[in-house]
C-alpha positions as CSV (number, residue, x, y, z in Angstrom):
1,X,-21.4,19.8,17.8
2,X,-19.9,18.3,14.7
3,X,-18.3,15.0,14.9
4,X,-14.4,15.1,14.9
5,X,-12.0,12.8,12.5
6,X,-8.1,13.2,13.4
7,X,-6.1,12.1,10.5
8,X,-2.4,11.1,10.9
9,X,-0.3,11.7,7.9
10,X,3.6,11.2,8.1
11,X,3.7,11.4,4.3
12,X,1.8,14.1,2.1
13,X,-1.0,12.0,0.8
14,X,-5.0,11.5,1.3
15,X,-6.4,14.7,-0.1
16,X,-9.3,12.9,-1.3
17,X,-10.1,11.5,2.1
18,X,-9.8,14.9,3.8
19,X,-12.1,16.4,1.5
20,X,-14.7,13.6,1.6
21,X,-14.7,13.8,5.3
22,X,-15.0,17.8,5.2
23,X,-17.9,17.1,2.9
24,X,-19.7,14.5,5.3
25,X,-19.8,17.7,7.7
26,X,-17.1,16.4,10.2
27,X,-14.5,18.6,11.9
28,X,-11.3,17.3,10.3
29,X,-7.8,17.6,12.0
30,X,-4.7,16.7,10.1
31,X,-1.7,15.5,12.5
32,X,1.5,15.6,10.4
33,X,5.2,16.4,10.6
34,X,6.5,20.2,10.4
35,X,8.4,19.7,7.2
36,X,5.2,18.8,5.6
37,X,3.4,22.0,6.1
38,X,4.6,23.6,2.8
39,X,3.1,20.5,0.8
40,X,0.0,20.8,-1.1
41,X,-2.9,19.8,1.5
42,X,-6.4,20.3,0.6
43,X,-6.5,23.2,3.0
44,X,-10.1,24.0,2.5
45,X,-10.9,20.5,3.9
46,X,-9.0,21.1,7.1
47,X,-10.6,22.6,10.3
48,X,-7.1,22.4,12.1
49,X,-3.8,21.1,11.7
50,X,-1.4,20.0,14.5
51,X,2.4,19.4,13.8
52,X,5.1,17.0,15.4
53,X,8.7,17.1,15.1
54,X,10.2,15.6,11.7
55,X,11.7,12.6,13.7
56,X,8.8,12.2,16.0
57,X,8.0,8.6,17.1
58,X,4.7,6.8,18.0
59,X,4.5,8.3,21.5
60,X,4.9,11.9,20.0
61,X,2.0,11.4,17.8
62,X,-0.2,9.8,20.7
63,X,0.7,12.7,23.0
64,X,-0.2,15.5,20.1
65,X,-3.8,13.7,19.7
66,X,-4.4,13.4,23.4
67,X,-3.6,17.3,23.6
68,X,-6.2,17.7,20.8
69,X,-8.7,15.8,22.6
70,X,-8.3,17.9,25.6
71,X,-10.1,20.9,23.7
72,X,-12.5,18.8,21.3
73,X,-13.7,15.3,21.8
74,X,-12.4,12.9,19.0
75,X,-14.7,10.5,17.5
76,X,-12.5,8.9,14.9
77,X,-8.6,8.4,14.5
78,X,-7.2,7.4,11.0
79,X,-3.7,6.4,9.9
80,X,-3.4,7.7,6.2
81,X,-0.1,6.2,5.5
82,X,1.4,2.6,6.0
83,X,3.6,3.7,8.6
84,X,0.6,5.6,10.4
85,X,-1.6,2.3,10.6
86,X,-0.3,1.1,14.1
87,X,0.3,4.9,15.2
88,X,-3.5,5.4,14.8
89,X,-4.3,2.3,16.3
90,X,-2.1,3.1,19.6
91,X,-3.8,6.5,19.7
92,X,-7.1,4.8,19.4
93,X,-6.5,2.4,22.5
94,X,-5.0,5.4,24.6
95,X,-8.1,7.5,23.9
96,X,-10.4,4.5,24.1
97,X,-11.8,5.5,20.6
98,X,-13.6,2.8,18.5
99,X,-11.5,1.0,15.9
100,X,-8.9,-1.4,15.2
101,X,-6.6,-2.3,17.9
102,X,-2.9,-2.1,17.6
103,X,-2.6,-6.0,17.9
104,X,-5.0,-6.2,15.1
105,X,-3.3,-3.6,13.1
106,X,0.0,-5.2,13.3
107,X,-1.1,-8.3,11.2
108,X,-1.2,-5.8,8.5
109,X,2.1,-4.6,8.8
110,X,4.2,-7.6,10.0
111,X,5.2,-9.8,7.0
112,X,5.6,-12.8,9.2
113,X,2.4,-12.5,10.9
114,X,0.6,-12.0,7.4
115,X,2.3,-15.5,6.5
116,X,1.2,-17.4,9.5
117,X,-2.4,-16.1,9.5
118,X,-2.6,-16.7,5.8
119,X,-1.3,-20.2,5.8
120,X,-3.3,-21.2,8.8
121,X,-6.3,-20.2,6.5
122,X,-5.1,-22.2,3.7
123,X,-3.9,-19.2,1.5
124,X,-0.8,-20.5,-0.5
125,X,2.3,-18.3,0.6
126,X,5.9,-19.0,-0.5
127,X,7.7,-21.3,1.8
128,X,8.8,-19.0,4.8
129,X,10.8,-18.9,8.0
130,X,11.3,-16.5,10.8
131,X,15.0,-15.7,11.8
132,X,14.6,-16.9,15.4
133,X,16.2,-20.0,16.1
134,X,19.5,-21.2,14.3
135,X,18.6,-24.9,14.0
136,X,15.1,-24.1,12.6
137,X,16.5,-21.5,10.0
138,X,19.3,-24.2,8.9
139,X,16.7,-26.9,8.4
140,X,14.6,-24.5,6.4
141,X,17.4,-23.7,4.1
142,X,18.4,-27.4,3.8
143,X,14.8,-28.0,2.4
144,X,13.7,-24.9,0.6
145,X,14.2,-24.5,-3.2
146,X,16.7,-21.7,-3.9
147,X,16.9,-18.7,-4.6
148,X,15.4,-17.2,-1.3
149,X,14.6,-13.6,-0.2
150,X,15.6,-11.8,3.0
151,X,12.6,-9.6,3.4
152,X,12.1,-7.0,6.2
153,X,9.0,-7.7,8.2
154,X,7.8,-4.1,8.5
155,X,9.0,-2.1,5.3
156,X,6.8,-1.3,2.6
157,X,6.7,-2.5,-1.0
158,X,10.3,-4.0,-2.3
159,X,12.1,-1.9,0.1
160,X,15.1,-3.5,1.9
161,X,14.8,-7.0,0.1
162,X,17.9,-9.0,-0.5
163,X,17.5,-12.0,-3.1
164,X,20.0,-14.7,-2.0
165,X,21.1,-17.6,-4.4
166,X,22.9,-19.7,-1.9
167,X,22.6,-20.7,1.8
168,X,25.9,-19.1,2.5
169,X,24.6,-15.8,1.0
170,X,21.7,-15.9,3.7
171,X,24.0,-16.4,6.4
172,X,26.2,-13.5,5.1
173,X,23.2,-11.1,4.8
174,X,22.0,-12.1,8.2
175,X,25.4,-11.7,9.8
176,X,25.8,-8.1,8.3
177,X,22.5,-7.3,9.8
178,X,23.2,-8.5,13.1
179,X,26.9,-6.6,13.1
180,X,24.9,-3.5,12.8
181,X,24.0,-3.7,16.2
182,X,20.8,-1.8,16.1
183,X,17.4,-3.3,16.6
184,X,15.8,-2.3,13.3
185,X,18.4,-4.5,11.5
186,X,18.3,-7.2,13.9
187,X,17.9,-10.5,12.0
188,X,14.8,-11.3,13.9
189,X,13.4,-8.3,12.1
190,X,13.3,-10.2,8.9
191,X,11.7,-13.1,7.2
192,X,13.2,-15.6,4.7
193,X,11.3,-17.2,2.0
194,X,11.4,-18.8,-1.4
195,X,11.8,-16.6,-4.2
196,X,9.1,-17.1,-6.9
197,X,9.4,-15.7,-10.3
198,X,6.4,-14.6,-12.0
199,X,3.6,-11.8,-12.4
200,X,2.4,-9.7,-9.5
201,X,-1.3,-8.6,-9.1
202,X,-2.9,-6.7,-6.5
203,X,-6.6,-6.4,-5.4
204,X,-7.8,-3.2,-3.8
205,X,-11.2,-3.6,-1.8
206,X,-13.9,-1.7,-0.1
207,X,-14.9,-3.7,3.0
208,X,-17.9,-3.0,5.5
209,X,-19.2,-5.0,8.2
210,X,-16.8,-7.8,7.4
211,X,-17.8,-8.1,3.6
212,X,-15.9,-7.2,0.4
213,X,-18.4,-4.8,-1.2
214,X,-16.3,-4.3,-4.5
215,X,-12.7,-4.7,-5.5
216,X,-10.3,-3.8,-8.1
217,X,-8.0,-6.5,-9.6
218,X,-4.9,-5.2,-11.6
219,X,-1.8,-6.6,-12.7
220,X,1.6,-4.7,-12.3
221,X,3.9,-4.7,-15.7
222,X,7.2,-5.1,-14.3
223,X,7.1,-6.3,-10.6
224,X,7.8,-3.7,-7.9
225,X,10.7,-5.9,-6.9
226,X,12.4,-5.4,-10.3
227,X,11.4,-1.6,-10.6
228,X,13.0,-0.7,-7.1
229,X,16.1,-2.6,-7.6
230,X,16.8,-2.1,-11.3
231,X,14.9,1.1,-12.2
232,X,12.4,1.4,-15.2
233,X,8.9,2.4,-15.6
234,X,6.4,1.1,-13.3
235,X,3.0,0.0,-14.8
236,X,-0.2,-1.3,-13.6
237,X,-3.6,-1.9,-15.2
238,X,-7.2,-3.5,-14.9
239,X,-7.5,-7.2,-15.3
240,X,-10.3,-8.2,-17.8
241,X,-13.5,-8.8,-15.6
242,X,-14.5,-12.1,-17.0
243,X,-10.9,-13.6,-16.9
244,X,-10.3,-16.8,-15.0
245,X,-7.5,-14.8,-12.8
246,X,-9.9,-12.3,-11.7
247,X,-12.1,-14.6,-10.2
248,X,-9.6,-16.8,-8.6
249,X,-8.1,-13.6,-7.0
250,X,-11.4,-12.3,-5.9
251,X,-12.1,-15.5,-4.1
252,X,-8.6,-15.4,-2.5
253,X,-9.1,-11.9,-1.5
254,X,-12.3,-12.5,0.5
255,X,-10.7,-15.6,2.0
256,X,-7.7,-13.6,3.1
257,X,-9.7,-10.6,4.6
258,X,-11.8,-13.1,6.3
259,X,-8.9,-14.7,8.0
260,X,-7.6,-11.4,9.0
261,X,-11.0,-10.4,10.6
262,X,-11.1,-7.3,8.7
263,X,-14.4,-5.4,9.4
264,X,-14.4,-2.0,7.7
265,X,-12.2,0.2,5.4
266,X,-10.1,-0.3,2.5
267,X,-7.5,-2.9,1.6
268,X,-4.5,-3.4,-0.7
269,X,-3.4,-7.1,-1.2
270,X,-0.7,-8.5,-3.6
271,X,-0.5,-11.8,-5.1
272,X,2.1,-13.5,-7.2
273,X,1.1,-15.9,-9.9
274,X,4.3,-18.6,-10.2
275,X,5.6,-18.5,-13.6
276,X,6.2,-22.4,-12.9
277,X,3.0,-23.9,-11.7
278,X,0.3,-20.8,-12.3
279,X,-0.6,-20.8,-8.7
280,X,-1.2,-17.5,-6.8
281,X,0.7,-16.9,-3.5
282,X,0.1,-14.3,-1.1
283,X,2.9,-11.6,-1.0
284,X,1.4,-8.7,1.4
285,X,-1.8,-7.2,2.5
286,X,-2.4,-3.9,4.0
287,X,-5.3,-2.0,5.5
288,X,-5.0,1.4,3.5
289,X,-4.9,2.6,0.2
290,X,-2.2,1.5,-2.2
291,X,0.3,3.7,-3.7
292,X,1.4,4.7,-7.1
293,X,-2.0,6.3,-8.2
294,X,-3.9,2.9,-8.0
295,X,-6.9,4.9,-6.5
296,X,-7.0,7.2,-9.4
297,X,-6.7,4.4,-12.0
298,X,-9.6,2.4,-10.3
299,X,-11.6,6.0,-9.9
300,X,-11.3,6.0,-14.1
301,X,-12.2,2.5,-14.7
302,X,-14.7,1.5,-12.0
303,X,-15.9,4.8,-10.8
304,X,-14.8,4.3,-7.0
305,X,-11.9,6.3,-5.6
306,X,-10.6,4.3,-2.7
307,X,-9.6,7.4,-0.6
308,X,-13.0,9.0,-0.9
309,X,-14.9,5.6,-0.1
310,X,-12.5,5.0,2.9
311,X,-13.6,8.3,4.4
312,X,-17.3,7.8,3.6
313,X,-16.9,4.5,5.6
314,X,-15.1,6.1,8.4
315,X,-17.8,8.9,8.6
316,X,-21.0,6.6,8.1
317,X,-23.4,6.6,10.9
318,X,-26.6,4.6,11.7
319,X,-28.7,7.6,10.3
320,X,-26.1,7.8,7.2
321,X,-25.0,4.5,6.3
322,X,-22.4,3.7,3.9
323,X,-23.4,3.1,0.1
324,X,-21.4,2.2,-2.9
325,X,-21.2,4.4,-5.6
326,X,-22.8,3.3,-9.2
327,X,-20.1,1.0,-10.5
328,X,-18.7,0.5,-13.8
329,X,-16.4,-2.0,-15.6
330,X,-14.0,-0.1,-17.9
331,X,-10.2,-0.4,-18.1
332,X,-7.4,2.0,-16.9
333,X,-3.8,1.8,-16.3
334,X,-0.9,4.1,-15.2
335,X,2.8,4.5,-16.2
336,X,5.0,6.0,-13.7
337,X,8.8,6.7,-13.3
338,X,11.4,9.0,-11.9
339,X,12.2,11.9,-14.2
340,X,15.7,13.1,-14.8
341,X,14.1,16.8,-14.8
342,X,12.3,18.4,-11.6
343,X,9.3,19.4,-13.7
344,X,9.1,17.0,-16.9
345,X,6.8,18.5,-19.6
346,X,4.4,15.9,-21.2
347,X,2.4,18.2,-23.3
348,X,3.7,16.5,-26.4
349,X,1.9,13.2,-25.3
350,X,-1.5,13.9,-26.7
351,X,-3.7,10.6,-26.9
352,X,-7.2,11.4,-25.9
353,X,-6.9,8.3,-23.6
354,X,-4.7,10.3,-21.4
355,X,-7.0,11.4,-18.5
356,X,-4.6,12.2,-15.6
357,X,-0.7,13.6,-15.6
358,X,1.1,13.2,-12.4
359,X,2.2,16.5,-11.2
360,X,4.9,15.6,-8.8
361,X,8.5,16.8,-8.8
362,X,11.2,14.4,-10.3
363,X,8.1,12.2,-11.4
364,X,6.5,11.4,-14.7
365,X,3.4,9.6,-14.8
366,X,0.2,9.1,-17.1
367,X,-3.0,7.5,-16.5
368,X,-5.0,6.0,-19.6
369,X,-8.5,5.1,-19.7
370,X,-10.7,3.0,-22.3
371,X,-13.5,0.9,-22.4
372,X,-11.1,-1.5,-24.3
373,X,-8.6,-3.6,-22.4
374,X,-6.2,-3.7,-25.4
375,X,-6.2,-0.2,-26.2
376,X,-4.8,0.7,-22.5
377,X,-2.4,-2.4,-22.9
378,X,-1.2,-1.0,-25.9
379,X,-0.7,2.5,-24.5
380,X,1.2,1.3,-21.8
381,X,3.6,-0.4,-23.9
382,X,4.1,2.5,-26.1
383,X,4.5,4.8,-23.4
384,X,7.0,2.7,-21.2
385,X,9.3,3.1,-24.2
386,X,8.5,6.9,-24.9
387,X,9.1,7.7,-21.0
388,X,12.2,5.6,-20.8
389,X,13.4,7.5,-23.7
390,X,12.4,11.2,-23.0
391,X,12.6,11.3,-19.0
392,X,13.9,8.0,-17.1
393,X,16.3,8.6,-14.3
394,X,17.2,5.8,-12.2
395,X,17.8,6.1,-8.4
396,X,19.9,3.5,-6.5
397,X,17.7,0.9,-4.8
398,X,16.9,1.9,-1.3
399,X,17.6,-0.6,1.5
400,X,14.9,0.6,3.6
401,X,12.3,3.4,3.6
402,X,13.6,6.3,5.8
403,X,10.6,7.9,7.5
């Protein structure tokens, strides 16, 4: 009988993962929300689909997966979205399937846990404090350099972050959260840390047997915090291969994943380079594929797609061990924005370096590829302006990610 992999997806993503698992000869089951059934899944890669209600919680997913196991033994359980990582871990524990436990997975979801583990390993982090004890937080605010940010411990990207210019403003934000009288907004669900102005880099890795086999190192144009709060065009592009920044980030990333005891899979780590002192500080790390078409950028520049390599890792066996594809060291970048129309027409963008056009409602996005870093950089600058003029729509910043 074929080996069986169950993939949890509370958002529509991961088609390349599903296809690669199918190509490996596995029986592939997707568990998703009912409202996502009309999304463009890779249906030919799926042997079975099970749904949960749109407002399903972790227990609902675990129950659905336990029911699946009743008719077909499950060998792997994978959570494809950020919010599915801990759900998959809970399901693995319940069914006693091999893989990361929920307590281990939580360190990749909880930004306070990230800070504590990284700091203990000597990896620089912005000065931070949990929101548990009033005296401790008061002392922290007396000694930290302002401004600070009040950041949700469990949200993704820049959702829900409040920047505070004074100690009084921090207490106002925390009191407002407390007055909402619900657990998700309880002040203890937040971390307070020094705001550091600078450039944000991300390192996207393939890990097996506790070793980083390869990684992509990229730099955001406008930091995600600024894009989510003030609008604009999101960009990211490959950092030059021989640069000092790349070498430093590759080393920090290895230290980070070692400290987190990450054994197998893919990861997305973000580091901030301070404008003031040039040092790198950890922002966050996740054990899943980064969003915003980063996997596609790396595929064009480096010849590995994180979704596909993750699936190949999960379906590898002693008889068929994982092997990296042949890598290359070229350059690519993406420009992505909300569009002011449902189906933006980018046919008048004709540069030969355009290798991918985002086909998603109300979004406009292009991936550029070249063997020369400067050419990609110039195109991102040009198309940031062109997309802004032709299509840009600005949505109000979300306080949280509503799943």
